[in-house]
N, C-alpha and C positions, 0 to 999 in steps of 0.2 A: 671592572668594566673597561678601564683604560686599555688593558692588554688586548681584549677582544676588539675594541674599537680601533686600536692601532693596527692590528693584523688586517682588519677589513680595509682600513684607509689605504695602507700600502698596496694591498691586493687590488683594490679598485683603481687606483691611479696607474699602476703598472699594466694591468690586464685590459683596461679599457682603451689604451692607446691604439692597438690594432683595429679597433672598431671604426676609427676615423678613416681607415683606408679600405673598408669593405665597400666594394663598388655598388652592390645592391642598395646599401643604405645611403651612400653618397648621391646616387642617382634618384632615389626616392626617399626623402627624409621623413615622410609621413607614414607610408605603408610598406617600406622596404623591410625585408626579413633576413636575418642572419643567424644561423645556428650557433656560431661562436658567440655572438652578442647575447643570445638567450641563455647560454651556459654561464657567462659572466654575470648577467643580471639575476640568474637563479641564486647564485651565492650571495649577491648583495640583497636580494629580496629576503633570503633567510636571515641575514644579519639585521635588516630593518624590522623584521617581525620580532626578533629578539629584543631589539632596541626599543620598539614601541611598547612591548610588554613591560620591560624593566623600568622604563621612564614613566609609564602610566602607574605602575604599582608604587613607584617611589616618587610620585609627583610632588609630595610634600617637601622632598629634599631638593629636587632639580627644578621644579617649577613646571607650569603648564606648557611653556614654550617648547621644551625638549620633547614632551609627550606629543604635542601637535606635530612637531617636525618628524618624529618617528612614524606616526600614523599616516601623514601625507606621503612620506617616502614609500611606505608599504603599498598604498593605493596606486601611486604613480607607476612603480615598477611592476606591480601585478598587471596593470593595464597594458604594459609593453608586450604582453603575450597575446594581445587581442588579434593581431599585433598593431601597434601604433607608436610612432615616434621613437623607434629603436635607435636611430642615429643620435637623437638628443639625449638618450639615456647616458651615453658615454660622456657627453658634454657636462652634464650635471654631476656625474660621479667624480669628475675632475675637481669638484669643489672640496673633495676630501683631502686635497693637498693641505688646506689650512688645519684640518683635523689632526694631521700628523704632528704639527707644532703644538697644538692644544694638548695633546696627550703627552708630548715631551715635557711639558711643564710638570706633570705629575711624576714622571720618571726622574726628572732632575731633583725634585723634592725628596724622593726616596734615596737618591744617590748622595745626598749632602754629607752623610757621615764618612764617606769614603774619599772625599776630596777637600782641599783647602777652601775656606770661605771665599778667597779671592777668585779661585778657578771656577767655583760654582757661580759666583756673581757674574763673571764674564760669559759663561755658557748660558746662564739664565737670561741675561740681557740680550744676547744674540738671538736666542730662541724666541723671546718675546717680540723682538723686532721683526723676525721672519714671520711669526704668527700674524702680527698686525698687517704687514705688507701683503702676505698671501691671502688673508681674509678679505682685505680691501679689493685686491685685484680680481680674485675668482668669484667672490660673492656679491660685492657691491658694484663693481664695474661690469664684469662679464655676465653676472646673474641677470640683471634687467635686460641687457643686450640680447642674450640668447632667449630670454622669455619673449621678447618682441619677435624674434625670428620664428619661434614656435608658433605664435599666433598668426604671423604672416603666412606661414606654410599651411596652417590649419584653415584659415579663411580662403586661401587659394584652392583648397581641396574640399571646401565645405559642402559641395554638392554630393560628395561621397561619404560624408561623416555625419553621424547623428549629432543633433544639437547638444545632447547631454554630455558628449565627450568634450566638445569645445568648452562648455560651461564648467565641466570637471577640471580641465587643465587650467582654465582661467582662475578658478577658485583656489586650487592647490598652489599654483605659482604665486598668486597674490599673497597667500598666507606665508609661504616660505620666504618670499622676498621681504615681507614685512618683518619677519623674525630676524632675517639677516641684518636688516637696517637697525633694528632694535638692539641686537647683540653687538653690532659694530659701534653703536653709540656708547654702550657700556664699556667696551674694550678701549675705545678712544678716551673715554672719561678717566678710566683707570691709568692709562698711559700718561695723560696730561697731569694727573696728580703726582705720578712718580717723578716726572721731570720738572714739576713745580710750575706748570702753566695755569692750572686752575686756581681760582681764588680760595683761600682757606675759609671755612665756615666760621661765622661769628660766634663767639662763646655765648651760651645762654645766660641771660641776666636773671639772677635769682631775686625773687620777690621777697620783700621783708615780711 
């Protein structure tokens, strides 16, 4: 799964950059249409369908959070073909930057036998730091910021938009942002333990 996820993450980050310069989307962030954007989103939609299926089937291994994330992404990018919010599709695909470093953790683990422990430790630490920083910037800082911009644009155009679309985007954005904050809490907690910032748990007292 990591290989497929990595291919999509790199693809999404690289190919969505030109979407920010599509005049039709920049001038109309809600209803603008771009043939290029739809082609890029088509590939991502296919990936998210695969991701939603695999994470749902293996929910006992990955947890409900990954399944919810995949399902929400499928629904959001499918609705981009209505069309709606094609400009913001590129914004949220940029979140895949953090996914690159997440997948790198698995690749580094596989590469351990081929490098010295010291080199692996350096690479692993650097990758973990980049993962933490990128996740915080794109998902914790920029995520809520652009979610606000989405709703500001939707409410400005609410006379032309069915209420269910506004409700849909509000619900999916709320779920995805909550997941990102929950995951970042877990990431930060693991990082704190590694550098010794968190308090060690007290040993259990055995009853006589």
